[in-house]
N, C-alpha and C positions, 0 to 999 in steps of 0.2 A: 506492499500496502506502499510501501517508499516513497517520493517522487512524482506522487501522482499531482496534474494538471487539473489544478479545476476554476474555470475560468465565473466570475463574479456580472449578473450583469444591469446595474438600478443605475435609476440619474439621481442618486443622493451620493453621493460623496463622499458623504462623513461615515451612512452606514458600509459604504463602498471599502470603504480602511478596514475598519474596523471588523468586517468580515476577514481582512485582508493578513492582516497579523494576527486578528484566533486562525487562522488554518497554516501563515505558517511559521505559527508557534510551534504547530501538532507537525509538523517539517513536510506538511504542502505548497505547491508551486501555486502559488495562482495569479491569476492576469484578469483584473476588472477592469470593463465600461460599460457607459454611460445609457447606451441605450438598444433597441433594440438588431438597427443595423446594422450599427459597426460589432456585435457579436454573430451576423452573419456570414458577414465581410472576412472573421476572424474565424472561423471555423471551412470556411472552402481554403486556408493557407494549413489548415496543425484540424489536428487532434486534440480533444482534451476527454479526462477519466469524469467527470462532471462537472454543471450546470446550473450556479444559484441564479436562479430568472425572479426577478420585481413582473409583477403585475403593469402598475398602473404609473405606467412613463409616460412623454410626447413622442406624438410621430407614434409610432407603430409600442399599442401597448404589450402584456405577459403573453398573453394568448395568443396573437397571432404572429408575434417572437418564435410559442412554440409548435406552432401545427411548420410556418419556415424551417424550420429546425430537427426536426424531424423530415424530413427530405430528403436531409444527407449528414443526418447523423441518430447512431444508439445510442448515447451516450443517454447514463440515465440526468434531470430533473428534476433540479427541485426546490419546489416556487416559495419565496420567500414574501407576503402580502399585507398587510393591516386591513385586510378583508378579508370579514374572518365566516361570513356566512354557507351555511349549505354552499346555496346557487353557486355560488364562489368556486367553494373547492372542485367541486366534478366539473363548471367550467374550464379549473387544473389538468385536470386527470384527463377531460377531455377531448381535449389538444396534445394531449401527447404525454402529460407530466407524468413524474416517479412516486413521485412527493410534494405536504404544505405546512408547509407552518407557521401561523401566523407568526401575526409583530403585534408588540413586543417577544422577543424569544429570549430565552434563556441560552446563554453560550451555552455550557454543557450539550440545551438537547438539539440546538446548533448540531452541535458535533459527533450527535450520537447515529442523524442522521445523516449525515456528511458516511462519515465511515463506514455504514453499514449500506449506503446504495456505493460505496465505488468497492465497499469488498467481496456484492450478490455480481455487481459490472464486471469486476475480474474474473468470478471465478467464470462469468457467463462464459465470460472472449481467454479461456484456459488461459490466463495470467498466475493464477491461483491452485494447489490444488486442495480437491477436496476426496473425501472416505470416498465419492462413488469414481475413480480416479479410472478405472478398466469398462465402468459400466454403457452399455448400447441399448437402446431401447428403438424396437422399431415396430414401425403400426401401420399397413399399407405401404402407400409411396415415400412415407415419412420416415425420417432414421436422428436417430439426437444424438450423437458421440456426447458424454456429460464430461468423461474429461478432458474439451475442448470449445464444450458450449457451443456447437455446431449443430446447426439445424440442413438435415439434405433434403431431398424431392426429385427421385427419377434420379439420385446423385450428385443433381445440382443444389448448390447450399445454397440457403432466404435466410437472407438479413431479417432480424429481430430487435424491437426492447429487449429491454429486460422484462421488465413486467412481460410481456406476453410472449417470452421465452422461461418464463416461469406457471404461468399458465396451464401453453402446453404439457407441461409437463407436470405437470398436478394431475395435470387429463389422464394422460400417458401411464403415470403410477397409480388409479387406482381408475380405472377403468371401468367397467358397469357402475360407480355409481352416479347420487344423482348428484351438485354440486348447486347450492337455491345461489341465487344473489349474494343472499347475505353471507352466507358459508363462503363462498367462494370472495368477497369483497376480507372479509375477516381474514382467508390464508393468506389474500395472496398480499395486502395492505398492511397485516400484519397494525389493525386498529378494530377497538369494531365501529358496529357497521351503521351509517347514520342515515336520516332521512335523501334521498336523495343521488344518493347509492349506487342502486340500479341503473341509473342512465351510466354514469362512471364505466360499468362490466360490461353494461352491453355496445359501448364502444370501442373498452377493449374485445371483444366477445366478436363486434360486427370485421374488426381489421387485423384481429390474428387473421379471422375464417378468408378473407381476400390473399392473402398473402401465403395459404395453403392446404386449401381446396382447391380443385376442377374447378368447382360452381360455389361460390360463396352464399348465390340464393336457396340452395339444394345441398345445405353442409352435411359429408357423410366422415366427418371426425369431429367434431365437436357439435355433438346432436344436441336443438331442441327441445327441449318436454313441455310442453307446455301446462304449465302452471306448476311447475316443480322448478325448473333449473334450465341446469342442461348436463350431457353427460358423452360420455368416448365408451362406444361401442366397447 
């Protein structure tokens, strides 16, 4: 996890500098920019292990920036925002975010979220070993090599976000089980279910289906069990 590079996107210079001091004190490298457009230009040139993203920024807001980031990067995105309504949180996840931390936040909470997101991302990318070093899962035309966090379909690599990868892994490891939106949300996001989280789950399932299914409108991998949730047979 050392030498991981984090991009801080916030129009408030004081907040950017505080976060950078906090992160560099823990051994991370940090780069800060003040708006979404600058962040997108930077992401065309280099990769980051985590992106910390504010929502209320001039020009392109955090939600719009996140949608554009997802077109070029699967790095985890942590939203930091003074907007604390459930609907704001849902928008953050639906636009492609992996976690959401309301302002004001404690430094310990921020560091815990940062470390958890980066660790999961490194495991997904094969930068850190897990207890499943030799584990390979296969289902229909899909194959997951957990040693490197790689998903292939008919031998062709599929690029998933960390959240999408963990959703797929959960279903393939628990075939036949029905996961309600509540159960799925709490298993993947590791926090209590809240009103509106159902939309977050639906968006991620829809995006995942677009990448792994032959026909996302007629899914054969992650199926909808009407009135109950989702299942992989």
